[in-house]
Backbone bond lengths (Angstrom), bond angles and torsions (degrees), N, CA, C in turn:
res aa  C-N    CA-C-N  psi(-1)  N-CA   C-N-CA  omega(-1)  CA-C   N-CA-C  phi
1 G - - - 1.542 - - 1.525 116.18 -
2 T 1.175 112.32 179.42 1.546 120.96 -177.18 1.596 109.75 -81.62
3 V 1.254 115.22 141.02 1.476 121.82 176.23 1.507 106.55 -112.89
4 W 1.343 118.35 126.13 1.413 119.40 172.50 1.530 108.43 -105.28
5 R 1.380 108.28 114.01 1.443 120.27 -171.10 1.547 116.61 -61.32
6 W 1.310 118.89 -26.44 1.456 124.98 177.37 1.472 109.20 -57.34
7 R 1.261 118.62 -28.77 1.546 118.45 -178.20 1.481 117.12 -68.38
8 V 1.373 117.88 -14.48 1.352 119.78 178.27 1.552 113.79 -67.76
9 G 1.381 118.37 -25.45 1.410 119.62 175.19 1.544 114.03 -56.14
10 P 1.304 115.34 -57.31 1.437 116.73 177.87 1.569 115.70 -57.80
11 C 1.267 119.46 -30.30 1.480 123.98 177.44 1.458 108.16 -68.00
12 V 1.302 117.25 -41.79 1.497 121.05 -176.62 1.556 105.91 -65.75
13 L 1.311 118.37 -49.86 1.411 120.25 176.82 1.549 116.57 -58.44
14 A 1.451 114.38 -31.13 1.430 109.60 175.07 1.440 114.67 -76.32
15 H 1.350 121.48 -24.27 1.426 124.71 175.83 1.574 108.18 -70.28
16 L 1.256 116.18 -27.95 1.565 118.96 173.25 1.417 111.17 -72.94
17 R 1.269 118.81 -35.49 1.483 118.92 -165.36 1.570 109.09 -95.54
18 V 1.235 119.45 -46.19 1.483 119.89 -175.43 1.479 115.87 -79.90
19 P 1.364 119.76 -71.71 1.447 116.37 175.73 1.602 115.79 -78.60
20 H 1.285 111.78 -4.81 1.402 121.91 -173.14 1.553 112.48 46.44
21 D 1.289 110.78 63.03 1.496 117.94 -175.44 1.581 111.31 -122.10
22 P 1.404 114.33 81.79 1.442 118.72 179.39 1.496 115.21 -57.04
23 G 1.300 121.06 -29.18 1.432 122.72 177.40 1.585 113.88 -66.74
24 A 1.415 114.28 -44.64 1.406 117.23 175.75 1.541 110.44 -66.50
25 A 1.357 117.59 -36.23 1.452 118.63 -177.89 1.519 110.10 -67.98
26 R 1.336 114.88 -34.35 1.572 116.16 -177.62 1.502 106.24 -72.41
27 A 1.430 116.89 -38.67 1.480 115.80 -179.27 1.463 116.89 -60.38
28 L 1.407 117.32 -20.81 1.388 121.95 171.94 1.502 117.53 -71.87
29 L 1.258 115.57 -19.53 1.434 124.87 177.61 1.485 115.52 -92.01
30 E 1.344 116.66 -25.12 1.496 121.15 -170.66 1.504 112.00 -62.58
31 P 1.277 122.33 -37.83 1.539 119.22 -179.75 1.435 115.78 -57.57
32 I 1.408 116.75 -27.48 1.472 118.15 -176.61 1.520 112.68 -69.92
33 G 1.307 117.99 -18.53 1.477 121.97 -178.90 1.638 112.30 -51.55
34 D 1.416 108.96 -48.11 1.609 111.38 179.23 1.509 108.46 -67.62
35 H 1.341 120.88 -32.89 1.401 119.52 -174.05 1.545 113.41 -75.93
36 L 1.180 118.47 -20.76 1.523 122.93 178.97 1.533 110.34 -65.60
37 G 1.415 122.13 -18.92 1.365 120.77 -176.30 1.489 105.96 -114.52
38 A 1.347 120.80 2.04 1.498 122.70 -173.88 1.452 118.14 -98.13
39 A 1.337 118.39 -49.64 1.485 124.34 -175.12 1.581 108.43 -92.55
40 G 1.263 112.28 -101.33 1.468 122.20 176.47 1.661 104.26 -90.74
41 L 1.336 112.21 111.28 1.449 120.29 -172.29 1.507 109.01 -49.46
42 G 1.385 118.34 122.74 1.504 120.54 178.18 1.475 118.65 69.53
43 T 1.335 115.05 18.72 1.589 118.62 176.26 1.400 107.15 -142.29
44 V 1.361 115.39 -177.98 1.456 129.27 -165.64 1.446 108.26 -119.49
45 S 1.320 120.23 123.63 1.558 120.86 176.93 1.514 109.48 -65.90
46 E 1.308 113.97 163.80 1.480 123.44 -174.72 1.631 106.94 -71.21
47 I 1.241 118.41 -48.89 1.393 121.85 -172.17 1.565 111.57 -141.94
48 F 1.367 117.48 161.52 1.427 121.51 177.30 1.446 111.89 -135.01
49 D 1.392 118.37 154.53 1.450 117.32 169.30 1.468 112.72 -63.09
50 G 1.371 116.20 143.54 1.490 117.36 179.65 1.593 113.66 -81.55
51 D 1.361 112.77 -15.33 1.432 115.69 178.03 1.554 109.92 -106.06
52 A 1.344 114.36 148.14 1.519 122.59 -177.09 1.547 101.34 -52.75
53 P 1.313 115.33 142.10 1.456 131.80 10.48 1.523 109.42 -88.21
54 F 1.305 128.41 13.05 1.486 131.80 169.44 1.582 104.00 67.57
55 G 1.315 113.94 47.27 1.485 114.98 179.65 1.545 117.62 -68.10
56 P 1.410 115.74 141.98 1.440 118.74 -176.94 1.568 112.08 -64.67
57 R 1.258 120.54 145.21 1.402 127.52 174.31 1.481 115.23 -137.19
58 G 1.336 117.20 173.96 1.479 117.29 178.25 1.588 109.62 71.70
59 C 1.267 113.92 -156.30 1.452 118.85 -174.35 1.550 108.94 -74.22
60 I 1.353 120.52 149.15 1.383 121.19 -175.36 1.596 117.27 -81.27
61 A 1.350 111.38 -12.47 1.467 118.86 -178.56 1.490 111.38 -137.94
62 Q 1.316 119.50 91.58 1.394 124.38 -171.62 1.597 109.09 -103.31
63 A 1.286 119.40 114.95 1.376 124.89 -170.64 1.510 114.15 -59.73
64 W 1.345 121.23 -39.31 1.490 121.93 -176.78 1.614 105.17 -79.16
65 S 1.267 123.90 -27.07 1.379 124.62 171.84 1.614 115.72 -62.38
66 V 1.290 108.68 -47.41 1.561 118.23 175.45 1.485 108.18 -65.40
67 G 1.276 117.61 -48.23 1.508 121.76 175.73 1.495 117.71 -50.66
68 E 1.253 111.30 -47.87 1.463 114.14 178.74 1.514 119.18 -72.53
69 F 1.348 115.41 -26.00 1.421 119.55 169.15 1.465 113.55 -70.83
70 L 1.366 117.11 -36.67 1.423 123.43 -178.02 1.595 105.64 -70.65
71 R 1.271 116.53 -42.65 1.429 120.30 -179.32 1.530 110.96 -64.24
72 A 1.270 117.73 -47.16 1.484 123.93 175.63 1.448 112.97 -58.48
73 W 1.432 116.08 -45.12 1.567 116.73 179.52 1.486 110.60 -67.19
74 T 1.286 120.14 -35.24 1.452 123.87 177.60 1.595 108.04 -63.37
75 A 1.256 114.04 -43.94 1.500 114.63 -179.51 1.551 111.82 -66.93
76 L 1.185 117.29 -30.60 1.537 123.65 173.94 1.458 111.32 -63.38
77 D 1.423 118.43 -41.27 1.402 120.64 177.92 1.480 117.10 -87.43
78 G 1.332 111.93 25.60 1.506 117.75 172.63 1.559 115.04 88.47
79 G 1.328 116.28 9.70 1.475 118.79 177.66 1.550 107.95 -80.51
80 A 1.359 110.51 171.97 1.451 116.83 178.58 1.420 110.88 -65.18
81 F 1.253 121.37 143.59 1.418 129.90 171.95 1.464 112.84 -133.17
């Protein structure tokens, strides 16, 4: 099925709040590093394939996907969440 990447932001924040596991939270964001240079340079695609190789689909620069990654990354660096 389709994977909406903006939803990783709330998952990261949940790992920070409930089990308080910054390592697990950071691991959720690591795969995006390769994507930032692959589709829309420095941005996050709207959706991805749910099956390997998890190819990007939809628009190449989705504001809510980028916003959620930035919000989650800021929270990992000790910012407000």
